[in-house]
C-alpha positions as CSV (number, residue, x, y, z in Angstrom):
1,X,150.3,-97.6,-53.0
2,X,148.8,-96.2,-49.7
3,X,148.2,-92.5,-49.4
4,X,150.4,-90.5,-47.1
5,X,149.1,-89.0,-44.0
6,X,148.1,-85.3,-44.1
7,X,148.9,-82.6,-41.5
8,X,147.2,-79.2,-41.8
9,X,149.0,-76.2,-40.3
10,X,146.7,-74.3,-38.0
11,X,147.1,-71.1,-40.2
12,X,146.0,-73.1,-43.3
13,X,142.9,-74.1,-41.5
14,X,142.3,-70.5,-40.4
15,X,142.7,-69.3,-44.0
16,X,140.2,-72.0,-45.3
17,X,137.7,-71.0,-42.7
18,X,138.2,-67.3,-43.3
19,X,137.6,-67.8,-47.0
20,X,134.6,-70.0,-46.4
21,X,133.1,-67.3,-44.1
22,X,133.7,-64.6,-46.8
23,X,131.9,-66.7,-49.4
24,X,129.2,-67.5,-46.9
25,X,128.4,-63.8,-46.6
26,X,127.5,-63.9,-50.3
27,X,126.0,-67.4,-50.6
28,X,125.9,-70.6,-48.5
29,X,126.1,-72.6,-51.8
30,X,129.4,-70.8,-52.7
31,X,130.8,-71.4,-49.3
32,X,129.9,-75.1,-49.5
33,X,131.4,-75.3,-53.0
34,X,134.6,-73.7,-51.8
35,X,135.1,-76.1,-48.9
36,X,134.2,-79.1,-51.2
37,X,136.9,-77.9,-53.6
38,X,139.4,-77.6,-50.7
39,X,138.5,-81.0,-49.5
40,X,139.0,-82.4,-53.0
41,X,142.4,-80.7,-53.3
42,X,143.5,-82.2,-50.0
43,X,142.4,-85.7,-51.2
44,X,144.2,-85.3,-54.5
45,X,147.4,-84.2,-52.8
46,X,147.1,-87.1,-50.4
47,X,146.7,-89.6,-53.2
48,X,149.6,-88.3,-55.4
49,X,151.6,-85.3,-54.1
50,X,154.2,-85.4,-56.7
51,X,151.8,-84.8,-59.6
52,X,151.5,-81.1,-58.5
53,X,154.1,-78.6,-59.7
54,X,157.0,-77.4,-57.6
55,X,156.3,-73.9,-56.2
56,X,158.5,-71.9,-53.9
57,X,161.2,-73.5,-51.9
58,X,160.5,-77.1,-51.4
59,X,156.8,-76.8,-51.7
60,X,154.1,-77.7,-54.3
61,X,150.8,-76.2,-55.1
62,X,147.4,-77.3,-56.1
63,X,145.4,-74.7,-57.9
64,X,141.6,-74.6,-57.2
65,X,139.5,-74.7,-60.4
66,X,136.6,-72.5,-59.5
67,X,138.1,-70.1,-56.9
68,X,141.1,-67.9,-56.9
69,X,143.0,-70.0,-54.2
70,X,145.6,-72.6,-54.1
71,X,146.8,-75.1,-51.5
72,X,150.5,-74.9,-50.7
73,X,152.1,-78.2,-49.4
74,X,155.3,-80.0,-48.8
75,X,156.4,-83.6,-48.3
76,X,158.0,-84.3,-45.1
77,X,159.6,-87.6,-44.0
78,X,156.4,-89.3,-42.7
79,X,153.6,-86.9,-43.9
80,X,152.3,-84.3,-46.3
81,X,152.2,-80.9,-44.7
82,X,149.4,-78.5,-45.9
83,X,151.0,-75.1,-45.2
84,X,148.5,-72.7,-46.6
85,X,145.2,-72.1,-48.4
86,X,146.3,-69.0,-50.1
87,X,144.4,-66.4,-52.3
88,X,146.0,-66.2,-55.7
89,X,146.5,-62.4,-55.4
90,X,148.0,-62.4,-51.9
91,X,151.7,-61.7,-51.3
92,X,153.6,-64.8,-52.7
93,X,155.5,-66.7,-50.1
94,X,154.0,-65.2,-47.0
95,X,153.7,-68.7,-45.6
96,X,157.3,-69.7,-46.1
97,X,158.1,-69.5,-42.4
98,X,155.5,-72.2,-41.5
């Protein structure tokens, strides 16, 4: 079964970059590891979006293993929409209007 196309919300891209920059201030290795884990999450979502648990509304989330972040996404008619790369302690559902 072919993977579904992925669309990333501009704010999700901004969030991932901001987190990468924060980790980079501490360690380039940590920043690289964070982005590798985000990339792996997107690949996993693309390959099997329904294997991840339902979250708020009609979204699902993929929890990162090594970092306190998760990727929020939803399935649209013709694509998977990545809505947020959210910190686990940030206000829940702040991205629902996306």
